N, CA, C, O and the ligand as a Tripos MOL2 file, in Angstrom:
@<TRIPOS>MOLECULE
protein
  241   239    61     0     0
PROTEIN
NO_CHARGES

@<TRIPOS>ATOM
      1 N         101.3090  120.7650  202.9430 N.3       1 MET1
      2 CA        101.1750  122.2290  202.9640 C.3       1 MET1
      3 C         102.5490  122.8660  203.1100 C.2       1 MET1
      4 O         103.3170  122.5130  204.0040 O.2       1 MET1
      5 N         102.8420  123.7880  202.2430 N.am      2 PRO2
      6 CA        104.1330  124.4850  202.3820 C.3       2 PRO2
      7 C         104.1010  125.4080  203.5850 C.2       2 PRO2
      8 O         103.0620  125.9790  203.9140 O.2       2 PRO2
      9 N         105.2360  125.5500  204.2330 N.am      3 THR3
     10 CA        105.2920  126.4390  205.3940 C.3       3 THR3
     11 C         105.7990  127.8130  205.0030 C.2       3 THR3
     12 O         105.7190  128.7580  205.7890 O.2       3 THR3
     13 N         106.3130  127.9240  203.8100 N.am      4 THR4
     14 CA        106.7070  129.2390  203.3170 C.3       4 THR4
     15 C         106.2420  129.3820  201.8800 C.2       4 THR4
     16 O         105.9560  128.3970  201.1990 O.2       4 THR4
     17 N         106.1720  130.6140  201.4390 N.am      5 LEU5
     18 CA        105.8120  130.9090  200.0730 C.3       5 LEU5
     19 C         106.9960  131.5980  199.4070 C.2       5 LEU5
     20 O         107.7890  132.2800  200.0570 O.2       5 LEU5
     21 N         107.0960  131.4030  198.1060 N.am      6 ALA6
     22 CA        108.2120  131.9850  197.3790 C.3       6 ALA6
     23 C         107.7000  132.9080  196.2920 C.2       6 ALA6
     24 O         106.6210  132.7230  195.7280 O.2       6 ALA6
     25 N         108.5100  133.8960  196.0290 N.am      7 GLY7
     26 CA        108.1690  134.8120  194.9530 C.3       7 GLY7
     27 C         109.3990  135.6090  194.6020 C.2       7 GLY7
     28 O         110.4630  135.4240  195.1930 O.2       7 GLY7
     29 N         109.2530  136.4900  193.6440 N.am      8 SER8
     30 CA        110.3800  137.3500  193.3290 C.3       8 SER8
     31 C         109.8850  138.7760  193.1560 C.2       8 SER8
     32 O         108.7750  139.0220  192.6840 O.2       8 SER8
     33 N         110.7360  139.6950  193.5480 N.am      9 CYS9
     34 CA        110.3940  141.1020  193.4570 C.3       9 CYS9
     35 C         110.3040  141.5130  191.9970 C.2       9 CYS9
     36 O         111.2310  141.2560  191.2290 O.2       9 CYS9
     37 N         109.2070  142.1470  191.5960 N.am     10 PRO10
     38 CA        109.0690  142.5690  190.2020 C.3      10 PRO10
     39 C         110.0370  143.6840  189.8260 C.2      10 PRO10
     40 O         110.2670  143.9380  188.6430 O.2      10 PRO10
     41 N         110.5920  144.3360  190.8110 N.am     11 GLU11
     42 CA        111.5010  145.4450  190.5360 C.3      11 GLU11
     43 C         112.9470  144.9840  190.4230 C.2      11 GLU11
     44 O         113.6110  145.2490  189.4210 O.2      11 GLU11
     45 N         113.4340  144.2950  191.4470 N.am     12 CYS12
     46 CA        114.8500  143.9490  191.4750 C.3      12 CYS12
     47 C         115.0830  142.4510  191.2900 C.2      12 CYS12
     48 O         116.2230  141.9910  191.2380 O.2      12 CYS12
     49 N         113.9860  141.6970  191.1920 N.am     13 GLU13
     50 CA        114.0530  140.2650  190.9250 C.3      13 GLU13
     51 C         114.7220  139.4540  192.0210 C.2      13 GLU13
     52 O         115.1660  138.3290  191.7930 O.2      13 GLU13
     53 N         114.7890  140.0280  193.1960 N.am     14 THR14
     54 CA        115.2870  139.2860  194.3480 C.3      14 THR14
     55 C         114.3120  138.1630  194.6830 C.2      14 THR14
     56 O         113.0970  138.3610  194.6960 O.2      14 THR14
     57 N         114.8570  136.9930  194.9520 N.am     15 ASP15
     58 CA        114.0030  135.8930  195.3840 C.3      15 ASP15
     59 C         113.5770  136.1200  196.8210 C.2      15 ASP15
     60 O         114.3970  136.3860  197.7010 O.2      15 ASP15
     61 N         112.2910  136.0090  197.0350 N.am     16 LEU16
     62 CA        111.7420  136.2430  198.3620 C.3      16 LEU16
     63 C         111.1150  134.9650  198.8870 C.2      16 LEU16
     64 O         110.4460  134.2360  198.1540 O.2      16 LEU16
     65 N         111.3410  134.7060  200.1620 N.am     17 THR17
     66 CA        110.6660  133.6100  200.8290 C.3      17 THR17
     67 C         109.9840  134.1840  202.0520 C.2      17 THR17
     68 O         110.6220  134.8050  202.9020 O.2      17 THR17
     69 N         108.7070  133.9740  202.1320 N.am     18 VAL18
     70 CA        107.9470  134.6040  203.2060 C.3      18 VAL18
     71 C         107.0740  133.5730  203.8910 C.2      18 VAL18
     72 O         106.7430  132.5410  203.3090 O.2      18 VAL18
     73 N         106.7010  133.8580  205.1380 N.am     19 PRO19
     74 CA        105.7350  132.9960  205.8250 C.3      19 PRO19
     75 C         104.4190  133.0390  205.0560 C.2      19 PRO19
     76 O         104.1820  133.9670  204.2830 O.2      19 PRO19
     77 N         103.5650  132.0450  205.2610 N.am     20 PRO20
     78 CA        102.2900  132.0430  204.5480 C.3      20 PRO20
     79 C         101.5020  133.3340  204.7890 C.2      20 PRO20
     80 O         101.2410  133.7250  205.9260 O.2      20 PRO20
     81 N         101.1410  133.9690  203.6960 N.am     21 ILE21
     82 CA        100.3190  135.1610  203.7650 C.3      21 ILE21
     83 C          99.1790  134.9960  202.7800 C.2      21 ILE21
     84 O          99.1570  134.0420  202.0020 O.2      21 ILE21
     85 N          98.2740  135.8820  202.8090 N.am     22 VAL22
     86 CA         97.0990  135.7290  201.9500 C.3      22 VAL22
     87 C          97.0660  136.8060  200.8810 C.2      22 VAL22
     88 O          97.7440  137.8290  200.9720 O.2      22 VAL22
     89 N          96.2700  136.5490  199.8830 N.am     23 GLN23
     90 CA         96.1060  137.4810  198.7830 C.3      23 GLN23
     91 C          95.6560  138.8420  199.3170 C.2      23 GLN23
     92 O          94.7680  138.9280  200.1650 O.2      23 GLN23
     93 N          96.2720  139.8800  198.8140 N.am     24 GLY24
     94 CA         95.9130  141.2310  199.2310 C.3      24 GLY24
     95 C          96.8120  141.7860  200.3100 C.2      24 GLY24
     96 O          96.8040  142.9890  200.5720 O.2      24 GLY24
     97 N          97.5960  140.9100  200.9460 N.am     25 GLU25
     98 CA         98.5270  141.4100  201.9490 C.3      25 GLU25
     99 C          99.7220  142.0490  201.2630 C.2      25 GLU25
    100 O          99.9860  141.8180  200.0830 O.2      25 GLU25
    101 N         100.4300  142.8490  202.0270 N.am     26 THR26
    102 CA        101.6050  143.5130  201.4780 C.3      26 THR26
    103 C         102.8450  143.1390  202.2650 C.2      26 THR26
    104 O         102.7800  142.7700  203.4370 O.2      26 THR26
    105 N         103.9670  143.2440  201.5900 N.am     27 LEU27
    106 CA        105.2440  143.0050  202.2340 C.3      27 LEU27
    107 C         106.2670  143.9320  201.6020 C.2      27 LEU27
    108 O         106.0130  144.5310  200.5560 O.2      27 LEU27
    109 N         107.4060  144.0460  202.2290 N.am     28 SER28
    110 CA        108.4460  144.9080  201.7020 C.3      28 SER28
    111 C         109.5920  144.0740  201.1800 C.2      28 SER28
    112 O         110.0320  143.1170  201.8170 O.2      28 SER28
    113 N         110.0660  144.4530  200.0090 N.am     29 CYS29
    114 CA        111.2480  143.7960  199.4740 C.3      29 CYS29
    115 C         112.4480  144.2210  200.3080 C.2      29 CYS29
    116 O         112.6700  145.4160  200.5030 O.2      29 CYS29
    117 N         113.2290  143.2580  200.8050 N.am     30 PRO30
    118 CA        114.3870  143.6120  201.6360 C.3      30 PRO30
    119 C         115.5000  144.2680  200.8350 C.2      30 PRO30
    120 O         116.3780  144.9100  201.4100 O.2      30 PRO30
    121 N         115.4750  144.1170  199.5350 N.am     31 GLU31
    122 CA        116.5370  144.6900  198.7040 C.3      31 GLU31
    123 C         116.2530  146.1210  198.2810 C.2      31 GLU31
    124 O         117.0520  147.0240  198.5280 O.2      31 GLU31
    125 N         115.1110  146.3180  197.6420 N.am     32 CYS32
    126 CA        114.8260  147.6550  197.1110 C.3      32 CYS32
    127 C         113.8110  148.4000  197.9670 C.2      32 CYS32
    128 O         113.5110  149.5680  197.7200 O.2      32 CYS32
    129 N         113.2880  147.7110  198.9740 N.am     33 LEU33
    130 CA        112.3940  148.3250  199.9470 C.3      33 LEU33
    131 C         111.0560  148.7720  199.3700 C.2      33 LEU33
    132 O         110.3160  149.5300  199.9970 O.2      33 LEU33
    133 N         110.7620  148.3000  198.1900 N.am     34 LEU34
    134 CA        109.4450  148.5830  197.6410 C.3      34 LEU34
    135 C         108.3840  147.8170  198.4130 C.2      34 LEU34
    136 O         108.6400  146.7450  198.9630 O.2      34 LEU34
    137 N         107.1950  148.3870  198.4420 N.am     35 THR35
    138 CA        106.0660  147.6770  199.0120 C.3      35 THR35
    139 C         105.4090  146.8550  197.9040 C.2      35 THR35
    140 O         105.0800  147.3650  196.8330 O.2      35 THR35
    141 N         105.2330  145.5960  198.1920 N.am     36 LEU36
    142 CA        104.6610  144.6670  197.2120 C.3      36 LEU36
    143 C         103.3650  144.0950  197.7480 C.2      36 LEU36
    144 O         103.2410  143.8060  198.9390 O.2      36 LEU36
    145 N         102.4070  143.9360  196.8620 N.am     37 ARG37
    146 CA        101.1410  143.3550  197.2680 C.3      37 ARG37
    147 C         100.9720  141.9990  196.6030 C.2      37 ARG37
    148 O         101.3310  141.8050  195.4410 O.2      37 ARG37
    149 N         100.4200  141.0720  197.3610 N.am     38 VAL38
    150 CA        100.1700  139.7360  196.8450 C.3      38 VAL38
    151 C          98.9020  139.7560  196.0000 C.2      38 VAL38
    152 O          97.7940  139.9210  196.5080 O.2      38 VAL38
    153 N          99.0970  139.5850  194.7090 N.am     39 GLU39
    154 CA         97.9610  139.5890  193.7940 C.3      39 GLU39
    155 C          97.3580  138.2000  193.6480 C.2      39 GLU39
    156 O          96.1830  138.0400  193.3190 O.2      39 GLU39
    157 N          98.1850  137.2150  193.8980 N.am     40 GLY40
    158 CA         97.6890  135.8550  193.7840 C.3      40 GLY40
    159 C          98.7170  134.8750  194.3030 C.2      40 GLY40
    160 O          99.9000  135.1940  194.4210 O.2      40 GLY40
    161 N          98.2530  133.6880  194.6100 N.am     41 ILE41
    162 CA         99.1430  132.6440  195.1020 C.3      41 ILE41
    163 C          98.8040  131.3530  194.3570 C.2      41 ILE41
    164 O          97.6510  130.9230  194.3230 O.2      41 ILE41
    165 N          99.8150  130.7550  193.7700 N.am     42 GLU42
    166 CA         99.5740  129.5280  193.0230 C.3      42 GLU42
    167 C         100.7120  128.5480  193.2800 C.2      42 GLU42
    168 O         101.8750  128.8440  193.0060 O.2      42 GLU42
    169 N         100.3730  127.4110  193.7960 N.am     43 ASP43
    170 CA        101.3630  126.3700  194.0740 C.3      43 ASP43
    171 C         102.5520  126.8910  194.8840 C.2      43 ASP43
    172 O         103.7030  126.5530  194.6080 O.2      43 ASP43
    173 N         102.2520  127.7180  195.8880 N.am     44 GLY44
    174 CA        103.3210  128.2200  196.7350 C.3      44 GLY44
    175 C         104.1230  129.3470  196.1330 C.2      44 GLY44
    176 O         105.0860  129.8250  196.7330 O.2      44 GLY44
    177 N         103.7240  129.7780  194.9360 N.am     45 GLN45
    178 CA        104.4170  130.8840  194.2900 C.3      45 GLN45
    179 C         103.5610  132.1420  194.3760 C.2      45 GLN45
    180 O         102.3660  132.1270  194.0820 O.2      45 GLN45
    181 N         104.2020  133.2190  194.7840 N.am     46 LEU46
    182 CA        103.4860  134.4750  194.9260 C.3      46 LEU46
    183 C         103.5280  135.2760  193.6340 C.2      46 LEU46
    184 O         104.5470  135.3440  192.9470 O.2      46 LEU46
    185 N         102.3950  135.8730  193.3310 N.am     47 ASP47
    186 CA        102.3440  136.8330  192.2400 C.3      47 ASP47
    187 C         102.3430  138.2110  192.8880 C.2      47 ASP47
    188 O         101.3480  138.6330  193.4770 O.2      47 ASP47
    189 N         103.4620  138.9010  192.7730 N.am     48 LEU48
    190 CA        103.6380  140.1670  193.4790 C.3      48 LEU48
    191 C         103.5680  141.3540  192.5310 C.2      48 LEU48
    192 O         104.0780  141.3180  191.4120 O.2      48 LEU48
    193 N         102.9240  142.3980  193.0120 N.am     49 GLN49
    194 CA        102.8300  143.6360  192.2440 C.3      49 GLN49
    195 C         103.3140  144.7920  193.1030 C.2      49 GLN49
    196 O         103.0890  144.8240  194.3130 O.2      49 GLN49
    197 N         103.9650  145.7170  192.4740 N.am     50 MET50
    198 CA        104.3690  146.9200  193.1850 C.3      50 MET50
    199 C         103.1570  147.7220  193.6260 C.2      50 MET50
    200 O         102.1490  147.7920  192.9240 O.2      50 MET50
    201 N         103.2710  148.3120  194.7780 N.am     51 VAL51
    202 CA        102.2010  149.1580  195.2880 C.3      51 VAL51
    203 C         102.6720  150.6030  195.2430 C.2      51 VAL51
    204 O         103.7720  150.9400  195.6810 O.2      51 VAL51
    205 N         101.8180  151.4290  194.7090 N.am     52 GLU52
    206 CA        102.1140  152.8600  194.7470 C.3      52 GLU52
    207 C         101.7980  153.3630  196.1420 C.2      52 GLU52
    208 O         100.6340  153.4750  196.5280 O.2      52 GLU52
    209 N         102.8320  153.6610  196.8800 N.am     53 VAL53
    210 CA        102.6160  154.1260  198.2430 C.3      53 VAL53
    211 C         102.4740  155.6370  198.2350 C.2      53 VAL53
    212 O         103.3350  156.3620  197.7360 O.2      53 VAL53
    213 N         101.3940  156.0820  198.7860 N.am     54 GLN54
    214 CA        101.1730  157.5140  198.8580 C.3      54 GLN54
    215 C         101.8070  158.0500  200.1260 C.2      54 GLN54
    216 O         101.3180  157.8300  201.2340 O.2      54 GLN54
    217 N         102.8940  158.7510  199.9370 N.am     55 LEU55
    218 CA        103.6090  159.2750  201.0820 C.3      55 LEU55
    219 C         102.9770  160.5660  201.5790 C.2      55 LEU55
    220 O         103.1140  160.9300  202.7470 O.2      55 LEU55
    221 N         102.3040  161.2350  200.7010 N.am     56 ARG56
    222 CA        101.6630  162.4860  201.1110 C.3      56 ARG56
    223 C         100.4680  162.7550  200.2250 C.2      56 ARG56
    224 O         100.3350  162.1960  199.1370 O.2      56 ARG56
    225 N          99.6270  163.6000  200.7020 N.am     57 ASP57
    226 CA         98.4750  164.0050  199.9440 C.3      57 ASP57
    227 C          98.8790  165.0830  198.9420 C.2      57 ASP57
    228 O          99.4060  166.1330  199.3100 O.2      57 ASP57
    229 N          98.6230  164.8010  197.6890 N.am     58 TRP58
    230 CA         99.0680  165.7380  196.6710 C.3      58 TRP58
    231 C          98.2300  167.0130  196.6510 C.2      58 TRP58
    232 O          98.6870  168.0670  196.2090 O.2      58 TRP58
    233 N          97.0300  166.9000  197.1250 N.am     59 GLY59
    234 CA         96.2060  168.0780  197.3280 C.3      59 GLY59
    235 C          95.7160  168.7560  196.0670 C.2      59 GLY59
    236 O          94.5430  169.1240  196.0020 O.2      59 GLY59
    237 N          96.5250  168.9330  195.0990 N.am     60 GLN60
    238 CA         96.2090  169.6480  193.8440 C.3      60 GLN60
    239 C          96.4280  171.1350  194.0070 C.2      60 GLN60
    240 O          96.2160  171.8980  193.0640 O.2      60 GLN60
    241 ZN        113.0040  144.4310  195.2210 Zn       61 ZN61
@<TRIPOS>BOND
     1     1     2 1
     2     2     3 1
     3     3     4 2
     4     3     5 am
     5     5     6 1
     6     6     7 1
     7     7     8 2
     8     7     9 am
     9     9    10 1
    10    10    11 1
    11    11    12 2
    12    11    13 am
    13    13    14 1
    14    14    15 1
    15    15    16 2
    16    15    17 am
    17    17    18 1
    18    18    19 1
    19    19    20 2
    20    19    21 am
    21    21    22 1
    22    22    23 1
    23    23    24 2
    24    23    25 am
    25    25    26 1
    26    26    27 1
    27    27    28 2
    28    27    29 am
    29    29    30 1
    30    30    31 1
    31    31    32 2
    32    31    33 am
    33    33    34 1
    34    34    35 1
    35    35    36 2
    36    35    37 am
    37    37    38 1
    38    38    39 1
    39    39    40 2
    40    39    41 am
    41    41    42 1
    42    42    43 1
    43    43    44 2
    44    43    45 am
    45    45    46 1
    46    46    47 1
    47    47    48 2
    48    47    49 am
    49    49    50 1
    50    50    51 1
    51    51    52 2
    52    51    53 am
    53    53    54 1
    54    54    55 1
    55    55    56 2
    56    55    57 am
    57    57    58 1
    58    58    59 1
    59    59    60 2
    60    59    61 am
    61    61    62 1
    62    62    63 1
    63    63    64 2
    64    63    65 am
    65    65    66 1
    66    66    67 1
    67    67    68 2
    68    67    69 am
    69    69    70 1
    70    70    71 1
    71    71    72 2
    72    71    73 am
    73    73    74 1
    74    74    75 1
    75    75    76 2
    76    75    77 am
    77    77    78 1
    78    78    79 1
    79    79    80 2
    80    79    81 am
    81    81    82 1
    82    82    83 1
    83    83    84 2
    84    83    85 am
    85    85    86 1
    86    86    87 1
    87    87    88 2
    88    87    89 am
    89    89    90 1
    90    90    91 1
    91    91    92 2
    92    91    93 am
    93    93    94 1
    94    94    95 1
    95    95    96 2
    96    95    97 am
    97    97    98 1
    98    98    99 1
    99    99   100 2
   100    99   101 am
   101   101   102 1
   102   102   103 1
   103   103   104 2
   104   103   105 am
   105   105   106 1
   106   106   107 1
   107   107   108 2
   108   107   109 am
   109   109   110 1
   110   110   111 1
   111   111   112 2
   112   111   113 am
   113   113   114 1
   114   114   115 1
   115   115   116 2
   116   115   117 am
   117   117   118 1
   118   118   119 1
   119   119   120 2
   120   119   121 am
   121   121   122 1
   122   122   123 1
   123   123   124 2
   124   123   125 am
   125   125   126 1
   126   126   127 1
   127   127   128 2
   128   127   129 am
   129   129   130 1
   130   130   131 1
   131   131   132 2
   132   131   133 am
   133   133   134 1
   134   134   135 1
   135   135   136 2
   136   135   137 am
   137   137   138 1
   138   138   139 1
   139   139   140 2
   140   139   141 am
   141   141   142 1
   142   142   143 1
   143   143   144 2
   144   143   145 am
   145   145   146 1
   146   146   147 1
   147   147   148 2
   148   147   149 am
   149   149   150 1
   150   150   151 1
   151   151   152 2
   152   151   153 am
   153   153   154 1
   154   154   155 1
   155   155   156 2
   156   155   157 am
   157   157   158 1
   158   158   159 1
   159   159   160 2
   160   159   161 am
   161   161   162 1
   162   162   163 1
   163   163   164 2
   164   163   165 am
   165   165   166 1
   166   166   167 1
   167   167   168 2
   168   167   169 am
   169   169   170 1
   170   170   171 1
   171   171   172 2
   172   171   173 am
   173   173   174 1
   174   174   175 1
   175   175   176 2
   176   175   177 am
   177   177   178 1
   178   178   179 1
   179   179   180 2
   180   179   181 am
   181   181   182 1
   182   182   183 1
   183   183   184 2
   184   183   185 am
   185   185   186 1
   186   186   187 1
   187   187   188 2
   188   187   189 am
   189   189   190 1
   190   190   191 1
   191   191   192 2
   192   191   193 am
   193   193   194 1
   194   194   195 1
   195   195   196 2
   196   195   197 am
   197   197   198 1
   198   198   199 1
   199   199   200 2
   200   199   201 am
   201   201   202 1
   202   202   203 1
   203   203   204 2
   204   203   205 am
   205   205   206 1
   206   206   207 1
   207   207   208 2
   208   207   209 am
   209   209   210 1
   210   210   211 1
   211   211   212 2
   212   211   213 am
   213   213   214 1
   214   214   215 1
   215   215   216 2
   216   215   217 am
   217   217   218 1
   218   218   219 1
   219   219   220 2
   220   219   221 am
   221   221   222 1
   222   222   223 1
   223   223   224 2
   224   223   225 am
   225   225   226 1
   226   226   227 1
   227   227   228 2
   228   227   229 am
   229   229   230 1
   230   230   231 1
   231   231   232 2
   232   231   233 am
   233   233   234 1
   234   234   235 1
   235   235   236 2
   236   235   237 am
   237   237   238 1
   238   238   239 1
   239   239   240 2
@<TRIPOS>SUBSTRUCTURE
     1 MET1         2 RESIDUE 1 A MET
     2 PRO2         6 RESIDUE 1 A PRO
     3 THR3        10 RESIDUE 1 A THR
     4 THR4        14 RESIDUE 1 A THR
     5 LEU5        18 RESIDUE 1 A LEU
     6 ALA6        22 RESIDUE 1 A ALA
     7 GLY7        26 RESIDUE 1 A GLY
     8 SER8        30 RESIDUE 1 A SER
     9 CYS9        34 RESIDUE 1 A CYS
    10 PRO10       38 RESIDUE 1 A PRO
    11 GLU11       42 RESIDUE 1 A GLU
    12 CYS12       46 RESIDUE 1 A CYS
    13 GLU13       50 RESIDUE 1 A GLU
    14 THR14       54 RESIDUE 1 A THR
    15 ASP15       58 RESIDUE 1 A ASP
    16 LEU16       62 RESIDUE 1 A LEU
    17 THR17       66 RESIDUE 1 A THR
    18 VAL18       70 RESIDUE 1 A VAL
    19 PRO19       74 RESIDUE 1 A PRO
    20 PRO20       78 RESIDUE 1 A PRO
    21 ILE21       82 RESIDUE 1 A ILE
    22 VAL22       86 RESIDUE 1 A VAL
    23 GLN23       90 RESIDUE 1 A GLN
    24 GLY24       94 RESIDUE 1 A GLY
    25 GLU25       98 RESIDUE 1 A GLU
    26 THR26      102 RESIDUE 1 A THR
    27 LEU27      106 RESIDUE 1 A LEU
    28 SER28      110 RESIDUE 1 A SER
    29 CYS29      114 RESIDUE 1 A CYS
    30 PRO30      118 RESIDUE 1 A PRO
    31 GLU31      122 RESIDUE 1 A GLU
    32 CYS32      126 RESIDUE 1 A CYS
    33 LEU33      130 RESIDUE 1 A LEU
    34 LEU34      134 RESIDUE 1 A LEU
    35 THR35      138 RESIDUE 1 A THR
    36 LEU36      142 RESIDUE 1 A LEU
    37 ARG37      146 RESIDUE 1 A ARG
    38 VAL38      150 RESIDUE 1 A VAL
    39 GLU39      154 RESIDUE 1 A GLU
    40 GLY40      158 RESIDUE 1 A GLY
    41 ILE41      162 RESIDUE 1 A ILE
    42 GLU42      166 RESIDUE 1 A GLU
    43 ASP43      170 RESIDUE 1 A ASP
    44 GLY44      174 RESIDUE 1 A GLY
    45 GLN45      178 RESIDUE 1 A GLN
    46 LEU46      182 RESIDUE 1 A LEU
    47 ASP47      186 RESIDUE 1 A ASP
    48 LEU48      190 RESIDUE 1 A LEU
    49 GLN49      194 RESIDUE 1 A GLN
    50 MET50      198 RESIDUE 1 A MET
    51 VAL51      202 RESIDUE 1 A VAL
    52 GLU52      206 RESIDUE 1 A GLU
    53 VAL53      210 RESIDUE 1 A VAL
    54 GLN54      214 RESIDUE 1 A GLN
    55 LEU55      218 RESIDUE 1 A LEU
    56 ARG56      222 RESIDUE 1 A ARG
    57 ASP57      226 RESIDUE 1 A ASP
    58 TRP58      230 RESIDUE 1 A TRP
    59 GLY59      234 RESIDUE 1 A GLY
    60 GLN60      238 RESIDUE 1 A GLN
    61 ZN61       241 GROUP 0 **** ****
């Protein structure tokens, strides 16, 4: 069992190594500070997607 998982930021392509997390969890890229969500995990590799963070209610 791997003790860490690896992935890369879809925005800045920084290589990320993180403690074991599960699908659906989020983490922040240390480089571009984007919030990334784990879409899937395969062979210790993370499939990361950017998350649209809602900073405020747009209200309309
Ligand atoms: Zn990044």
